[in-house]
N, CA, C and O atoms as a Maestro MAE file, in Angstrom:
{
 s_m_m2io_version
 :::
 2.0.0
}

f_m_ct {
 s_m_title
 :::
 protein
 m_atom[320] {
  # First column is atom index #
  i_m_mmod_type
  r_m_x_coord
  r_m_y_coord
  r_m_z_coord
  i_m_residue_number
  s_m_chain_name
  s_m_pdb_residue_name
  s_m_pdb_atom_name
  i_m_atomic_number
  :::
  1 25 85.083 134.522 120.975 1 A "GLU " " N  " 7
  2 3 85.760 133.246 120.943 1 A "GLU " " CA " 6
  3 2 85.325 132.417 119.738 1 A "GLU " " C  " 6
  4 15 86.143 131.730 119.127 1 A "GLU " " O  " 8
  5 25 84.044 132.480 119.398 2 A "ALA " " N  " 7
  6 3 83.551 131.704 118.263 2 A "ALA " " CA " 6
  7 2 84.145 132.199 116.951 2 A "ALA " " C  " 6
  8 15 84.270 131.422 116.004 2 A "ALA " " O  " 8
  9 25 84.512 133.474 116.873 3 A "LEU " " N  " 7
  10 3 85.107 134.002 115.646 3 A "LEU " " CA " 6
  11 2 86.515 133.468 115.415 3 A "LEU " " C  " 6
  12 15 86.981 133.432 114.276 3 A "LEU " " O  " 8
  13 25 87.191 133.059 116.465 4 A "LEU " " N  " 7
  14 3 88.547 132.550 116.324 4 A "LEU " " CA " 6
  15 2 88.605 131.085 115.913 4 A "LEU " " C  " 6
  16 15 89.657 130.602 115.494 4 A "LEU " " O  " 8
  17 25 87.491 130.378 116.028 5 A "ASP " " N  " 7
  18 3 87.453 128.977 115.614 5 A "ASP " " CA " 6
  19 2 87.578 128.879 114.099 5 A "ASP " " C  " 6
  20 15 86.961 129.649 113.362 5 A "ASP " " O  " 8
  21 25 88.374 127.934 113.650 6 A "VAL " " N  " 7
  22 3 88.551 127.714 112.222 6 A "VAL " " CA " 6
  23 2 87.478 126.737 111.764 6 A "VAL " " C  " 6
  24 15 87.352 125.634 112.297 6 A "VAL " " O  " 8
  25 25 86.709 127.160 110.769 7 A "TYR " " N  " 7
  26 3 85.633 126.311 110.252 7 A "TYR " " CA " 6
  27 2 86.214 125.321 109.248 7 A "TYR " " C  " 6
  28 15 86.857 125.715 108.276 7 A "TYR " " O  " 8
  29 25 85.982 124.045 109.491 8 A "MET " " N  " 7
  30 3 86.400 122.995 108.573 8 A "MET " " CA " 6
  31 2 85.148 122.277 108.080 8 A "MET " " C  " 6
  32 15 84.503 121.570 108.854 8 A "MET " " O  " 8
  33 25 84.789 122.445 106.799 9 A "PRO " " N  " 7
  34 3 83.601 121.769 106.295 9 A "PRO " " CA " 6
  35 2 83.793 120.253 106.310 9 A "PRO " " C  " 6
  36 15 84.897 119.750 106.102 9 A "PRO " " O  " 8
  37 25 82.715 119.550 106.556 10 A "ALA " " N  " 7
  38 3 82.770 118.091 106.678 10 A "ALA " " CA " 6
  39 2 83.124 117.434 105.354 10 A "ALA " " C  " 6
  40 15 83.893 116.473 105.334 10 A "ALA " " O  " 8
  41 25 82.587 117.924 104.261 11 A "GLY " " N  " 7
  42 3 82.852 117.328 102.959 11 A "GLY " " CA " 6
  43 2 82.091 116.030 102.774 11 A "GLY " " C  " 6
  44 15 81.346 115.592 103.651 11 A "GLY " " O  " 8
  45 25 82.288 115.440 101.639 12 A "LYS " " N  " 7
  46 3 81.599 114.198 101.316 12 A "LYS " " CA " 6
  47 2 82.311 113.038 102.012 12 A "LYS " " C  " 6
  48 15 83.538 112.954 101.960 12 A "LYS " " O  " 8
  49 25 81.563 112.142 102.664 13 A "PRO " " N  " 7
  50 3 82.214 110.991 103.312 13 A "PRO " " CA " 6
  51 2 82.780 110.034 102.264 13 A "PRO " " C  " 6
  52 15 82.291 109.970 101.136 13 A "PRO " " O  " 8
  53 25 83.812 109.296 102.651 14 A "LEU " " N  " 7
  54 3 84.432 108.338 101.738 14 A "LEU " " CA " 6
  55 2 83.458 107.214 101.407 14 A "LEU " " C  " 6
  56 15 82.667 106.781 102.245 14 A "LEU " " O  " 8
  57 25 83.540 106.758 100.167 15 A "SER " " N  " 7
  58 3 82.629 105.712 99.715 15 A "SER " " CA " 6
  59 2 83.135 104.314 100.039 15 A "SER " " C  " 6
  60 15 82.426 103.333 99.813 15 A "SER " " O  " 8
  61 25 84.349 104.208 100.564 16 A "LEU " " N  " 7
  62 3 84.923 102.906 100.880 16 A "LEU " " CA " 6
  63 2 84.934 102.664 102.379 16 A "LEU " " C  " 6
  64 15 85.189 103.590 103.148 16 A "LEU " " O  " 8
  65 25 84.664 101.440 102.808 17 A "PRO " " N  " 7
  66 3 84.727 101.119 104.239 17 A "PRO " " CA " 6
  67 2 86.163 101.199 104.756 17 A "PRO " " C  " 6
  68 15 87.107 101.062 103.978 17 A "PRO " " O  " 8
  69 25 86.336 101.419 106.051 18 A "PRO " " N  " 7
  70 3 87.686 101.533 106.619 18 A "PRO " " CA " 6
  71 2 88.549 100.290 106.406 18 A "PRO " " C  " 6
  72 15 89.762 100.416 106.241 18 A "PRO " " O  " 8
  73 25 87.957 99.097 106.405 19 A "GLY " " N  " 7
  74 3 88.721 97.871 106.184 19 A "GLY " " CA " 6
  75 2 89.338 97.825 104.794 19 A "GLY " " C  " 6
  76 15 90.468 97.367 104.626 19 A "GLY " " O  " 8
  77 25 88.599 98.296 103.804 20 A "VAL " " N  " 7
  78 3 89.106 98.323 102.434 20 A "VAL " " CA " 6
  79 2 90.230 99.344 102.319 20 A "VAL " " C  " 6
  80 15 91.220 99.102 101.629 20 A "VAL " " O  " 8
  81 25 90.082 100.477 102.985 21 A "LEU " " N  " 7
  82 3 91.134 101.502 102.963 21 A "LEU " " CA " 6
  83 2 92.426 100.981 103.590 21 A "LEU " " C  " 6
  84 15 93.518 101.243 103.086 21 A "LEU " " O  " 8
  85 25 92.298 100.249 104.681 22 A "ALA " " N  " 7
  86 3 93.476 99.687 105.335 22 A "ALA " " CA " 6
  87 2 94.157 98.654 104.438 22 A "ALA " " C  " 6
  88 15 95.384 98.632 104.335 22 A "ALA " " O  " 8
  89 25 93.368 97.802 103.790 23 A "ALA " " N  " 7
  90 3 93.932 96.792 102.890 23 A "ALA " " CA " 6
  91 2 94.586 97.454 101.677 23 A "ALA " " C  " 6
  92 15 95.620 96.993 101.193 23 A "ALA " " O  " 8
  93 25 93.985 98.521 101.196 24 A "LEU " " N  " 7
  94 3 94.530 99.251 100.061 24 A "LEU " " CA " 6
  95 2 95.866 99.899 100.423 24 A "LEU " " C  " 6
  96 15 96.802 99.894 99.622 24 A "LEU " " O  " 8
  97 25 95.950 100.446 101.613 25 A "GLU " " N  " 7
  98 3 97.198 101.054 102.056 25 A "GLU " " CA " 6
  99 2 98.308 100.005 102.187 25 A "GLU " " C  " 6
  100 15 99.450 100.254 101.803 25 A "GLU " " O  " 8
  101 25 97.966 98.831 102.729 26 A "GLN " " N  " 7
  102 3 98.949 97.761 102.848 26 A "GLN " " CA " 6
  103 2 99.396 97.268 101.474 26 A "GLN " " C  " 6
  104 15 100.573 96.966 101.275 26 A "GLN " " O  " 8
  105 25 98.463 97.188 100.528 27 A "ALA " " N  " 7
  106 3 98.805 96.726 99.183 27 A "ALA " " CA " 6
  107 2 99.717 97.723 98.476 27 A "ALA " " C  " 6
  108 15 100.581 97.323 97.696 27 A "ALA " " O  " 8
  109 25 99.533 99.014 98.739 28 A "LEU " " N  " 7
  110 3 100.373 100.022 98.111 28 A "LEU " " CA " 6
  111 2 101.786 100.022 98.682 28 A "LEU " " C  " 6
  112 15 102.719 100.478 98.021 28 A "LEU " " O  " 8
  113 25 101.953 99.522 99.888 29 A "ARG " " N  " 7
  114 3 103.283 99.493 100.514 29 A "ARG " " CA " 6
  115 2 104.112 98.286 100.072 29 A "ARG " " C  " 6
  116 15 105.309 98.227 100.356 29 A "ARG " " O  " 8
  117 25 103.501 97.333 99.387 30 A "GLN " " N  " 7
  118 3 104.234 96.155 98.933 30 A "GLN " " CA " 6
  119 2 105.261 96.555 97.879 30 A "GLN " " C  " 6
  120 15 104.978 97.416 97.046 30 A "GLN " " O  " 8
  121 25 106.449 95.945 97.898 31 A "PRO " " N  " 7
  122 3 107.478 96.323 96.926 31 A "PRO " " CA " 6
  123 2 107.098 95.995 95.483 31 A "PRO " " C  " 6
  124 15 107.519 96.698 94.564 31 A "PRO " " O  " 8
  125 25 106.316 94.946 95.270 32 A "ALA " " N  " 7
  126 3 105.931 94.589 93.902 32 A "ALA " " CA " 6
  127 2 105.035 95.669 93.308 32 A "ALA " " C  " 6
  128 15 105.187 96.034 92.142 32 A "ALA " " O  " 8
  129 25 104.106 96.177 94.105 33 A "GLY " " N  " 7
  130 3 103.254 97.280 93.669 33 A "GLY " " CA " 6
  131 2 102.297 96.897 92.558 33 A "GLY " " C  " 6
  132 15 102.042 95.719 92.305 33 A "GLY " " O  " 8
  133 25 101.776 97.920 91.902 34 A "PHE " " N  " 7
  134 3 100.825 97.753 90.812 34 A "PHE " " CA " 6
  135 2 101.348 98.498 89.598 34 A "PHE " " C  " 6
  136 15 101.968 99.554 89.724 34 A "PHE " " O  " 8
  137 25 101.096 97.946 88.432 35 A "ALA " " N  " 7
  138 3 101.595 98.552 87.200 35 A "ALA " " CA " 6
  139 2 100.775 99.768 86.800 35 A "ALA " " C  " 6
  140 15 101.304 100.685 86.170 35 A "ALA " " O  " 8
  141 25 99.484 99.796 87.153 36 A "SER " " N  " 7
  142 3 98.630 100.907 86.750 36 A "SER " " CA " 6
  143 2 97.483 101.047 87.734 36 A "SER " " C  " 6
  144 15 97.247 100.174 88.569 36 A "SER " " O  " 8
  145 25 96.781 102.155 87.619 37 A "TYR " " N  " 7
  146 3 95.607 102.368 88.468 37 A "TYR " " CA " 6
  147 2 94.478 101.422 88.067 37 A "TYR " " C  " 6
  148 15 93.647 101.054 88.897 37 A "TYR " " O  " 8
  149 25 94.451 101.032 86.803 38 A "GLU " " N  " 7
  150 3 93.444 100.063 86.370 38 A "GLU " " CA " 6
  151 2 93.703 98.707 87.013 38 A "GLU " " C  " 6
  152 15 92.756 98.018 87.393 38 A "GLU " " O  " 8
  153 25 94.963 98.314 87.141 39 A "ALA " " N  " 7
  154 3 95.301 97.055 87.815 39 A "ALA " " CA " 6
  155 2 94.915 97.132 89.288 39 A "ALA " " C  " 6
  156 15 94.438 96.151 89.858 39 A "ALA " " O  " 8
  157 25 95.120 98.282 89.898 40 A "LEU " " N  " 7
  158 3 94.729 98.483 91.288 40 A "LEU " " CA " 6
  159 2 93.217 98.431 91.432 40 A "LEU " " C  " 6
  160 15 92.700 97.888 92.408 40 A "LEU " " O  " 8
  161 25 92.516 98.991 90.470 41 A "ARG " " N  " 7
  162 3 91.047 98.961 90.486 41 A "ARG " " CA " 6
  163 2 90.523 97.532 90.355 41 A "ARG " " C  " 6
  164 15 89.559 97.155 91.022 41 A "ARG " " O  " 8
  165 25 91.161 96.738 89.493 42 A "GLN " " N  " 7
  166 3 90.775 95.334 89.340 42 A "GLN " " CA " 6
  167 2 91.073 94.541 90.607 42 A "GLN " " C  " 6
  168 15 90.324 93.630 90.958 42 A "GLN " " O  " 8
  169 25 92.159 94.880 91.295 43 A "TRP " " N  " 7
  170 3 92.494 94.213 92.552 43 A "TRP " " CA " 6
  171 2 91.416 94.478 93.603 43 A "TRP " " C  " 6
  172 15 91.005 93.561 94.314 43 A "TRP " " O  " 8
  173 25 90.962 95.716 93.703 44 A "VAL " " N  " 7
  174 3 89.891 96.059 94.653 44 A "VAL " " CA " 6
  175 2 88.622 95.297 94.292 44 A "VAL " " C  " 6
  176 15 87.912 94.813 95.174 44 A "VAL " " O  " 8
  177 25 88.340 95.190 93.005 45 A "LYS " " N  " 7
  178 3 87.139 94.484 92.555 45 A "LYS " " CA " 6
  179 2 87.206 92.998 92.890 45 A "LYS " " C  " 6
  180 15 86.210 92.413 93.316 45 A "LYS " " O  " 8
  181 25 88.384 92.377 92.698 46 A "GLN " " N  " 7
  182 3 88.515 90.947 92.941 46 A "GLN " " CA " 6
  183 2 88.564 90.613 94.428 46 A "GLN " " C  " 6
  184 15 87.949 89.640 94.863 46 A "GLN " " O  " 8
  185 25 89.281 91.401 95.202 47 A "THR " " N  " 7
  186 3 89.471 91.056 96.609 47 A "THR " " CA " 6
  187 2 88.327 91.518 97.503 47 A "THR " " C  " 6
  188 15 87.992 90.840 98.474 47 A "THR " " O  " 8
  189 25 87.727 92.657 97.189 48 A "HIS " " N  " 7
  190 3 86.689 93.216 98.069 48 A "HIS " " CA " 6
  191 2 85.325 93.294 97.408 48 A "HIS " " C  " 6
  192 15 84.356 93.713 98.042 48 A "HIS " " O  " 8
  193 25 85.231 92.898 96.146 49 A "HIS " " N  " 7
  194 3 83.965 92.876 95.407 49 A "HIS " " CA " 6
  195 2 83.294 94.252 95.406 49 A "HIS " " C  " 6
  196 15 82.085 94.371 95.606 49 A "HIS " " O  " 8
  197 25 84.107 95.287 95.175 50 A "LEU " " N  " 7
  198 3 83.606 96.653 95.112 50 A "LEU " " CA " 6
  199 2 83.998 97.281 93.787 50 A "LEU " " C  " 6
  200 15 85.141 97.168 93.343 50 A "LEU " " O  " 8
  201 25 83.032 97.947 93.161 51 A "GLU " " N  " 7
  202 3 83.320 98.722 91.960 51 A "GLU " " CA " 6
  203 2 83.691 100.127 92.407 51 A "GLU " " C  " 6
  204 15 82.936 100.768 93.137 51 A "GLU " " O  " 8
  205 25 84.842 100.603 91.974 52 A "ILE " " N  " 7
  206 3 85.275 101.945 92.323 52 A "ILE " " CA " 6
  207 2 85.680 102.664 91.047 52 A "ILE " " C  " 6
  208 15 86.311 102.084 90.163 52 A "ILE " " O  " 8
  209 25 85.314 103.916 90.966 53 A "ASN " " N  " 7
  210 3 85.610 104.719 89.794 53 A "ASN " " CA " 6
  211 2 87.125 104.943 89.701 53 A "ASN " " C  " 6
  212 15 87.801 105.074 90.722 53 A "ASN " " O  " 8
  213 25 87.644 104.986 88.485 54 A "TYR " " N  " 7
  214 3 89.076 105.169 88.257 54 A "TYR " " CA " 6
  215 2 89.556 106.478 88.871 54 A "TYR " " C  " 6
  216 15 90.562 106.497 89.580 54 A "TYR " " O  " 8
  217 25 88.850 107.565 88.605 55 A "HIS " " N  " 7
  218 3 89.253 108.878 89.106 55 A "HIS " " CA " 6
  219 2 89.171 108.935 90.628 55 A "HIS " " C  " 6
  220 15 90.008 109.568 91.273 55 A "HIS " " O  " 8
  221 25 88.177 108.286 91.199 56 A "THR " " N  " 7
  222 3 88.053 108.231 92.653 56 A "THR " " CA " 6
  223 2 89.248 107.520 93.262 56 A "THR " " C  " 6
  224 15 89.819 107.985 94.249 56 A "THR " " O  " 8
  225 25 89.626 106.395 92.676 57 A "LEU " " N  " 7
  226 3 90.776 105.632 93.166 57 A "LEU " " CA " 6
  227 2 92.073 106.423 93.003 57 A "LEU " " C  " 6
  228 15 92.914 106.433 93.902 57 A "LEU " " O  " 8
  229 25 92.232 107.075 91.871 58 A "TYR " " N  " 7
  230 3 93.427 107.879 91.622 58 A "TYR " " CA " 6
  231 2 93.551 108.997 92.664 58 A "TYR " " C  " 6
  232 15 94.621 109.200 93.239 58 A "TYR " " O  " 8
  233 25 92.460 109.711 92.899 59 A "THR " " N  " 7
  234 3 92.473 110.809 93.870 59 A "THR " " CA " 6
  235 2 92.742 110.290 95.277 59 A "THR " " C  " 6
  236 15 93.484 110.913 96.036 59 A "THR " " O  " 8
  237 25 92.152 109.169 95.626 60 A "LEU " " N  " 7
  238 3 92.338 108.584 96.944 60 A "LEU " " CA " 6
  239 2 93.796 108.184 97.165 60 A "LEU " " C  " 6
  240 15 94.364 108.458 98.222 60 A "LEU " " O  " 8
  241 25 94.395 107.543 96.180 61 A "VAL " " N  " 7
  242 3 95.784 107.096 96.304 61 A "VAL " " CA " 6
  243 2 96.724 108.295 96.390 61 A "VAL " " C  " 6
  244 15 97.649 108.302 97.202 61 A "VAL " " O  " 8
  245 25 96.492 109.302 95.562 62 A "ARG " " N  " 7
  246 3 97.407 110.444 95.526 62 A "ARG " " CA " 6
  247 2 97.247 111.362 96.733 62 A "ARG " " C  " 6
  248 15 98.249 111.846 97.261 62 A "ARG " " O  " 8
  249 25 96.017 111.619 97.188 63 A "THR " " N  " 7
  250 3 95.812 112.588 98.264 63 A "THR " " CA " 6
  251 2 95.864 111.966 99.652 63 A "THR " " C  " 6
  252 15 96.518 112.505 100.546 63 A "THR " " O  " 8
  253 25 95.194 110.853 99.843 64 A "ARG " " N  " 7
  254 3 95.125 110.270 101.185 64 A "ARG " " CA " 6
  255 2 96.383 109.486 101.550 64 A "ARG " " C  " 6
  256 15 96.894 109.606 102.664 64 A "ARG " " O  " 8
  257 25 96.880 108.682 100.607 65 A "PHE " " N  " 7
  258 3 98.036 107.838 100.888 65 A "PHE " " CA " 6
  259 2 99.346 108.456 100.415 65 A "PHE " " C  " 6
  260 15 100.415 107.930 100.724 65 A "PHE " " O  " 8
  261 25 99.288 109.554 99.678 66 A "LYS " " N  " 7
  262 3 100.479 110.245 99.163 66 A "LYS " " CA " 6
  263 2 101.387 109.281 98.401 66 A "LYS " " C  " 6
  264 15 102.608 109.306 98.554 66 A "LYS " " O  " 8
  265 25 100.775 108.438 97.583 67 A "ALA " " N  " 7
  266 3 101.520 107.427 96.825 67 A "ALA " " CA " 6
  267 2 101.398 107.703 95.332 67 A "ALA " " C  " 6
  268 15 100.451 108.340 94.870 67 A "ALA " " O  " 8
  269 25 102.380 107.207 94.595 68 A "LYS " " N  " 7
  270 3 102.360 107.289 93.146 68 A "LYS " " CA " 6
  271 2 102.719 105.917 92.604 68 A "LYS " " C  " 6
  272 15 103.624 105.258 93.116 68 A "LYS " " O  " 8
  273 25 102.018 105.492 91.577 69 A "LEU " " N  " 7
  274 3 102.334 104.229 90.934 69 A "LEU " " CA " 6
  275 2 103.402 104.510 89.891 69 A "LEU " " C  " 6
  276 15 103.130 105.103 88.847 69 A "LEU " " O  " 8
  277 25 104.599 104.086 90.184 70 A "LYS " " N  " 7
  278 3 105.713 104.359 89.280 70 A "LYS " " CA " 6
  279 2 106.112 103.090 88.561 70 A "LYS " " C  " 6
  280 15 106.256 102.031 89.170 70 A "LYS " " O  " 8
  281 25 106.289 103.210 87.265 71 A "VAL " " N  " 7
  282 3 106.706 102.097 86.433 71 A "VAL " " CA " 6
  283 2 107.995 102.505 85.752 71 A "VAL " " C  " 6
  284 15 108.052 103.587 85.167 71 A "VAL " " O  " 8
  285 25 109.036 101.680 85.803 72 A "PRO " " N  " 7
  286 3 110.275 102.059 85.127 72 A "PRO " " CA " 6
  287 2 110.067 102.125 83.618 72 A "PRO " " C  " 6
  288 15 109.519 101.204 83.013 72 A "PRO " " O  " 8
  289 25 110.501 103.200 83.037 73 A "ARG " " N  " 7
  290 3 110.376 103.391 81.596 73 A "ARG " " CA " 6
  291 2 111.650 102.907 80.915 73 A "ARG " " C  " 6
  292 15 112.730 102.980 81.501 73 A "ARG " " O  " 8
  293 25 111.534 102.412 79.686 74 A "PRO " " N  " 7
  294 3 112.726 101.962 78.987 74 A "PRO " " CA " 6
  295 2 113.674 103.128 78.703 74 A "PRO " " C  " 6
  296 15 113.241 104.234 78.378 74 A "PRO " " O  " 8
  297 25 114.932 102.868 78.828 75 A "SER " " N  " 7
  298 3 115.945 103.887 78.582 75 A "SER " " CA " 6
  299 2 116.603 103.619 77.222 75 A "SER " " C  " 6
  300 15 116.626 102.481 76.753 75 A "SER " " O  " 8
  301 25 117.123 104.645 76.610 76 A "HIS " " N  " 7
  302 3 117.771 104.498 75.321 76 A "HIS " " CA " 6
  303 2 119.066 103.695 75.484 76 A "HIS " " C  " 6
  304 15 119.761 103.832 76.491 76 A "HIS " " O  " 8
  305 25 119.384 102.862 74.494 77 A "THR " " N  " 7
  306 3 120.556 101.987 74.595 77 A "THR " " CA " 6
  307 2 121.866 102.757 74.555 77 A "THR " " C  " 6
  308 15 122.852 102.307 75.140 77 A "THR " " O  " 8
  309 25 121.908 103.905 73.883 78 A "LYS " " N  " 7
  310 3 123.133 104.698 73.770 78 A "LYS " " CA " 6
  311 2 123.342 105.608 74.977 78 A "LYS " " C  " 6
  312 15 124.399 106.220 75.127 78 A "LYS " " O  " 8
  313 25 122.336 105.691 75.826 79 A "LYS " " N  " 7
  314 3 122.442 106.555 77.002 79 A "LYS " " CA " 6
  315 2 123.392 105.916 78.013 79 A "LYS " " C  " 6
  316 15 123.290 104.726 78.310 79 A "LYS " " O  " 8
  317 25 124.290 106.698 78.521 80 A "ALA " " N  " 7
  318 3 125.297 106.153 79.440 80 A "ALA " " CA " 6
  319 2 124.769 105.911 80.808 80 A "ALA " " C  " 6
  320 15 125.506 105.455 81.683 80 A "ALA " " O  " 8
  :::
 }
 m_bond[319] {
  # First column is bond index #
  i_m_from
  i_m_to
  i_m_order
  :::
  1 1 2 1
  2 2 3 1
  3 3 4 2
  4 3 5 1
  5 5 6 1
  6 6 7 1
  7 7 8 2
  8 7 9 1
  9 9 10 1
  10 10 11 1
  11 11 12 2
  12 11 13 1
  13 13 14 1
  14 14 15 1
  15 15 16 2
  16 15 17 1
  17 17 18 1
  18 18 19 1
  19 19 20 2
  20 19 21 1
  21 21 22 1
  22 22 23 1
  23 23 24 2
  24 23 25 1
  25 25 26 1
  26 26 27 1
  27 27 28 2
  28 27 29 1
  29 29 30 1
  30 30 31 1
  31 31 32 2
  32 31 33 1
  33 33 34 1
  34 34 35 1
  35 35 36 2
  36 35 37 1
  37 37 38 1
  38 38 39 1
  39 39 40 2
  40 39 41 1
  41 41 42 1
  42 42 43 1
  43 43 44 2
  44 43 45 1
  45 45 46 1
  46 46 47 1
  47 47 48 2
  48 47 49 1
  49 49 50 1
  50 50 51 1
  51 51 52 2
  52 51 53 1
  53 53 54 1
  54 54 55 1
  55 55 56 2
  56 55 57 1
  57 57 58 1
  58 58 59 1
  59 59 60 2
  60 59 61 1
  61 61 62 1
  62 62 63 1
  63 63 64 2
  64 63 65 1
  65 65 66 1
  66 66 67 1
  67 67 68 2
  68 67 69 1
  69 69 70 1
  70 70 71 1
  71 71 72 2
  72 71 73 1
  73 73 74 1
  74 74 75 1
  75 75 76 2
  76 75 77 1
  77 77 78 1
  78 78 79 1
  79 79 80 2
  80 79 81 1
  81 81 82 1
  82 82 83 1
  83 83 84 2
  84 83 85 1
  85 85 86 1
  86 86 87 1
  87 87 88 2
  88 87 89 1
  89 89 90 1
  90 90 91 1
  91 91 92 2
  92 91 93 1
  93 93 94 1
  94 94 95 1
  95 95 96 2
  96 95 97 1
  97 97 98 1
  98 98 99 1
  99 99 100 2
  100 99 101 1
  101 101 102 1
  102 102 103 1
  103 103 104 2
  104 103 105 1
  105 105 106 1
  106 106 107 1
  107 107 108 2
  108 107 109 1
  109 109 110 1
  110 110 111 1
  111 111 112 2
  112 111 113 1
  113 113 114 1
  114 114 115 1
  115 115 116 2
  116 115 117 1
  117 117 118 1
  118 118 119 1
  119 119 120 2
  120 119 121 1
  121 121 122 1
  122 122 123 1
  123 123 124 2
  124 123 125 1
  125 125 126 1
  126 126 127 1
  127 127 128 2
  128 127 129 1
  129 129 130 1
  130 130 131 1
  131 131 132 2
  132 131 133 1
  133 133 134 1
  134 134 135 1
  135 135 136 2
  136 135 137 1
  137 137 138 1
  138 138 139 1
  139 139 140 2
  140 139 141 1
  141 141 142 1
  142 142 143 1
  143 143 144 2
  144 143 145 1
  145 145 146 1
  146 146 147 1
  147 147 148 2
  148 147 149 1
  149 149 150 1
  150 150 151 1
  151 151 152 2
  152 151 153 1
  153 153 154 1
  154 154 155 1
  155 155 156 2
  156 155 157 1
  157 157 158 1
  158 158 159 1
  159 159 160 2
  160 159 161 1
  161 161 162 1
  162 162 163 1
  163 163 164 2
  164 163 165 1
  165 165 166 1
  166 166 167 1
  167 167 168 2
  168 167 169 1
  169 169 170 1
  170 170 171 1
  171 171 172 2
  172 171 173 1
  173 173 174 1
  174 174 175 1
  175 175 176 2
  176 175 177 1
  177 177 178 1
  178 178 179 1
  179 179 180 2
  180 179 181 1
  181 181 182 1
  182 182 183 1
  183 183 184 2
  184 183 185 1
  185 185 186 1
  186 186 187 1
  187 187 188 2
  188 187 189 1
  189 189 190 1
  190 190 191 1
  191 191 192 2
  192 191 193 1
  193 193 194 1
  194 194 195 1
  195 195 196 2
  196 195 197 1
  197 197 198 1
  198 198 199 1
  199 199 200 2
  200 199 201 1
  201 201 202 1
  202 202 203 1
  203 203 204 2
  204 203 205 1
  205 205 206 1
  206 206 207 1
  207 207 208 2
  208 207 209 1
  209 209 210 1
  210 210 211 1
  211 211 212 2
  212 211 213 1
  213 213 214 1
  214 214 215 1
  215 215 216 2
  216 215 217 1
  217 217 218 1
  218 218 219 1
  219 219 220 2
  220 219 221 1
  221 221 222 1
  222 222 223 1
  223 223 224 2
  224 223 225 1
  225 225 226 1
  226 226 227 1
  227 227 228 2
  228 227 229 1
  229 229 230 1
  230 230 231 1
  231 231 232 2
  232 231 233 1
  233 233 234 1
  234 234 235 1
  235 235 236 2
  236 235 237 1
  237 237 238 1
  238 238 239 1
  239 239 240 2
  240 239 241 1
  241 241 242 1
  242 242 243 1
  243 243 244 2
  244 243 245 1
  245 245 246 1
  246 246 247 1
  247 247 248 2
  248 247 249 1
  249 249 250 1
  250 250 251 1
  251 251 252 2
  252 251 253 1
  253 253 254 1
  254 254 255 1
  255 255 256 2
  256 255 257 1
  257 257 258 1
  258 258 259 1
  259 259 260 2
  260 259 261 1
  261 261 262 1
  262 262 263 1
  263 263 264 2
  264 263 265 1
  265 265 266 1
  266 266 267 1
  267 267 268 2
  268 267 269 1
  269 269 270 1
  270 270 271 1
  271 271 272 2
  272 271 273 1
  273 273 274 1
  274 274 275 1
  275 275 276 2
  276 275 277 1
  277 277 278 1
  278 278 279 1
  279 279 280 2
  280 279 281 1
  281 281 282 1
  282 282 283 1
  283 283 284 2
  284 283 285 1
  285 285 286 1
  286 286 287 1
  287 287 288 2
  288 287 289 1
  289 289 290 1
  290 290 291 1
  291 291 292 2
  292 291 293 1
  293 293 294 1
  294 294 295 1
  295 295 296 2
  296 295 297 1
  297 297 298 1
  298 298 299 1
  299 299 300 2
  300 299 301 1
  301 301 302 1
  302 302 303 1
  303 303 304 2
  304 303 305 1
  305 305 306 1
  306 306 307 1
  307 307 308 2
  308 307 309 1
  309 309 310 1
  310 310 311 1
  311 311 312 2
  312 311 313 1
  313 313 314 1
  314 314 315 1
  315 315 316 2
  316 315 317 1
  317 317 318 1
  318 318 319 1
  319 319 320 2
  :::
 }
}
């Protein structure tokens, strides 16, 4: 029976408290959104007084929340 159990390694625990994660998820759902991951990092710093690495924040947003920061790019004027 023990051989049939699927082993799931614990991995490294998240460096952010659950309250910050919840606030971050709510902020990502806002229609205004964020222009860049650096702007999101500054928001976390200002609102929660936490320094978070850029790559850590990027990975967290993409893997845990399945979100992408999309910014409309300028289109060519002759394009229909």
